[in-house]
C-alpha positions as CSV (number, residue, x, y, z in Angstrom):
1,X,-16.4,14.2,-1.1
2,X,-18.0,10.9,-2.3
3,X,-14.6,9.4,-2.9
4,X,-13.5,10.3,0.7
5,X,-16.7,8.9,2.2
6,X,-16.3,5.6,0.2
7,X,-12.6,5.4,1.0
8,X,-13.1,5.9,4.8
9,X,-16.1,3.5,4.8
10,X,-14.1,0.8,3.0
11,X,-11.2,1.1,5.4
12,X,-13.5,1.0,8.5
13,X,-15.3,-2.1,7.1
14,X,-12.0,-3.9,6.3
15,X,-10.5,-3.1,9.7
16,X,-13.6,-4.4,11.5
17,X,-13.7,-7.7,9.7
18,X,-16.3,-6.7,7.1
19,X,-18.8,-5.1,9.6
20,X,-21.5,-3.0,7.9
21,X,-20.7,0.7,8.0
22,X,-23.9,2.7,8.4
23,X,-24.1,5.9,6.4
24,X,-26.3,8.8,7.4
25,X,-26.8,12.0,5.5
26,X,-26.7,15.0,7.8
27,X,-28.0,18.5,7.4
28,X,-25.8,20.7,5.2
29,X,-24.6,17.8,3.1
30,X,-22.3,16.2,5.7
31,X,-22.1,12.4,6.0
32,X,-21.8,10.3,9.2
33,X,-20.3,6.8,9.1
34,X,-20.9,4.4,12.0
35,X,-19.4,1.0,12.6
36,X,-19.4,-1.5,15.4
37,X,-15.9,-2.5,16.6
38,X,-15.6,-6.2,17.3
39,X,-14.5,-7.3,20.7
40,X,-11.7,-9.3,19.2
41,X,-10.2,-6.7,16.9
42,X,-6.5,-7.0,16.5
43,X,-4.0,-4.2,17.2
44,X,-3.5,-3.8,13.5
45,X,-7.2,-3.5,13.0
46,X,-7.4,-0.8,15.7
47,X,-4.6,1.1,14.0
48,X,-6.4,1.0,10.6
49,X,-9.6,2.3,12.3
50,X,-7.6,5.2,13.8
51,X,-6.0,5.9,10.5
52,X,-9.3,6.0,8.8
53,X,-10.8,8.3,11.5
54,X,-7.8,10.6,11.1
55,X,-8.9,11.2,7.5
56,X,-12.4,12.4,8.6
57,X,-13.4,15.9,9.5
58,X,-14.8,14.7,12.9
59,X,-14.9,11.5,14.8
60,X,-15.9,9.9,18.0
61,X,-16.2,6.7,20.0
62,X,-18.9,5.2,22.1
63,X,-19.3,2.1,24.3
64,X,-22.2,0.3,25.8
65,X,-22.4,-2.9,27.8
66,X,-23.1,-4.8,24.5
67,X,-20.9,-3.0,21.9
68,X,-18.2,-0.5,21.1
69,X,-18.6,1.7,18.0
70,X,-16.9,4.6,16.3
71,X,-18.3,7.3,14.0
72,X,-16.7,9.7,11.5
73,X,-18.2,12.8,9.8
74,X,-17.1,14.1,6.4
75,X,-18.1,17.6,5.6
76,X,-18.8,18.9,2.0
77,X,-16.3,21.3,0.6
78,X,-13.4,20.1,2.6
79,X,-10.3,18.4,1.3
80,X,-8.9,17.1,4.6
81,X,-5.2,16.9,4.5
82,X,-3.9,15.6,7.9
83,X,-0.5,16.9,7.1
84,X,-1.5,20.4,6.0
85,X,-1.0,22.0,9.4
86,X,2.4,20.5,9.8
87,X,3.8,21.2,6.4
88,X,6.7,23.7,6.0
89,X,6.0,26.4,3.4
90,X,7.9,26.0,0.2
91,X,10.2,28.9,-0.8
92,X,7.7,29.8,-3.5
93,X,4.7,29.6,-1.2
94,X,4.1,33.3,-0.6
95,X,0.5,33.1,0.4
96,X,1.3,32.8,4.1
97,X,4.2,34.3,6.0
98,X,6.5,31.7,7.5
99,X,5.9,31.1,11.2
100,X,8.9,30.9,13.5
101,X,9.6,27.5,15.0
102,X,8.7,27.2,18.6
C-alpha cells in the first residue's frame, strides 16, 4: 500500500507543478491525499491528475472561491486494478464463470 500511496502522491504533485500533497492517516489504516489544483493547470496536467485519481480506491473534488482541490483515498489490503472489472477471463481461469456479453 505504501508504494501505491507514494506513486499516486508523486503523480499528483508532478501534475500540479510540484504542489505539496497533504497526507492524512484515516481510521482503519486508509490514507487520504489532498492537493490544490493550480488555476493555470494544463490539459495534460488535468489528464495526469485524473489518471492518478483512477488508481485510488476513492476520490473527490472540491472548489471554493479561492482554490480547487482533489483528494484520493487508498485503503489497506486492496490491490486496485482499474482494468480488473473489464478483463476477459482466460480459458484457464476457472474461478469465475464467464459472463455473457451484453
